[in-house]
C-alpha positions in Angstrom: 54.2 128.3 131.8 56.4 130.0 129.3 58.7 128.0 127.0 62.0 127.6 129.0 64.9 129.6 127.9 63.4 131.6 125.0 60.9 134.0 126.6 58.5 133.3 123.8 55.7 130.8 123.3 53.4 128.9 125.6 52.5 125.2 126.1 49.1 123.9 125.4 48.7 120.4 126.9 46.4 117.7 125.5 44.9 114.6 127.1 46.8 111.4 126.3 46.2 109.9 122.9 45.7 106.1 122.5 45.4 104.9 118.9 45.6 101.6 117.0 48.4 101.8 114.6 48.2 100.9 110.9 50.2 97.7 111.3 48.7 94.5 109.7 46.6 92.7 112.2 45.7 95.8 114.2 47.2 94.6 117.4 49.7 97.4 117.9 48.9 100.7 119.5 50.5 104.0 120.5 50.0 105.9 123.8 51.2 109.4 123.4 51.0 112.5 125.6 52.1 115.8 124.1 52.1 119.5 124.4 51.9 122.0 121.6 54.1 125.1 121.7 52.3 128.1 120.3 53.6 131.5 119.5 51.9 133.8 122.1 50.4 133.5 125.5 47.2 135.0 124.1 46.9 132.2 121.5 47.6 129.6 124.1 44.7 131.0 126.2 42.4 131.0 123.2 43.3 127.3 122.4 42.7 126.3 126.0 39.3 128.0 126.2 38.0 127.1 122.7 36.8 123.5 123.0 35.8 123.4 119.3 39.2 124.3 118.0 40.9 121.9 120.5 38.6 119.1 119.3 39.5 119.9 115.7 43.2 119.9 116.5 42.9 116.6 118.4 40.9 115.0 115.6 43.5 116.0 113.0 46.3 114.6 115.2 44.4 111.4 115.8 43.9 110.9 112.1 47.6 111.3 111.5 48.6 109.0 114.4 46.3 106.2 113.1 48.2 106.2 109.8 51.5 105.3 111.5 53.2 101.9 111.9 55.1 100.7 114.9 58.3 100.2 112.8 58.2 103.9 111.8 57.6 105.2 115.3 60.4 103.3 117.0 63.2 105.0 115.1 64.6 108.5 115.9 63.8 109.5 112.3 60.3 108.2 112.6 59.7 110.2 115.7 61.2 113.3 114.2 59.0 112.9 111.0 55.9 112.5 113.2 56.7 115.6 115.2 57.0 117.6 112.0 53.7 116.3 110.7 51.9 116.9 114.0 53.2 120.5 114.0 51.8 120.9 110.4 48.4 119.3 111.1 47.9 121.0 114.5 49.2 124.3 113.1 46.8 124.2 110.1 43.8 123.7 112.4 44.9 126.3 114.9 45.8 128.9 112.2 42.4 128.4 110.5 40.7 129.2 113.8 42.5 132.3 115.0 45.9 132.8 113.3 47.7 130.8 116.0 51.1 129.5 115.0 52.2 126.1 116.4 56.0 126.1 116.6 56.7 122.7 118.2 55.3 119.5 119.6 56.8 118.1 122.8 56.3 114.5 123.7 56.0 113.7 127.4 55.0 110.1 126.9 55.6 107.9 123.9 54.8 104.2 124.2 54.5 101.8 121.2 52.9 98.5 122.2 54.3 95.5 120.2 
């Protein structure tokens, strides 16, 4: 579906992420479900259909998520910083593949286990 209210961009949904966080002891984890917003419907379709590019994007996001700590992620500033980094990491992989521009990351689930 189109991005509500703007008439531009499309969502690309990813399966939920579950990752151990970088906290000492390794007992904390993050469960995150998100959608990428990309610049055009054509690019969204390409990302949905190209399993290799989707796997590269997912891998880049997982690597970034595993570097986070629970204390960072529970603050509004930490979530905002993570969103920005996810846009950059996912955008780099998507752009390398087919010039796709990732414009936003939308969280639909964000659970930090303490």
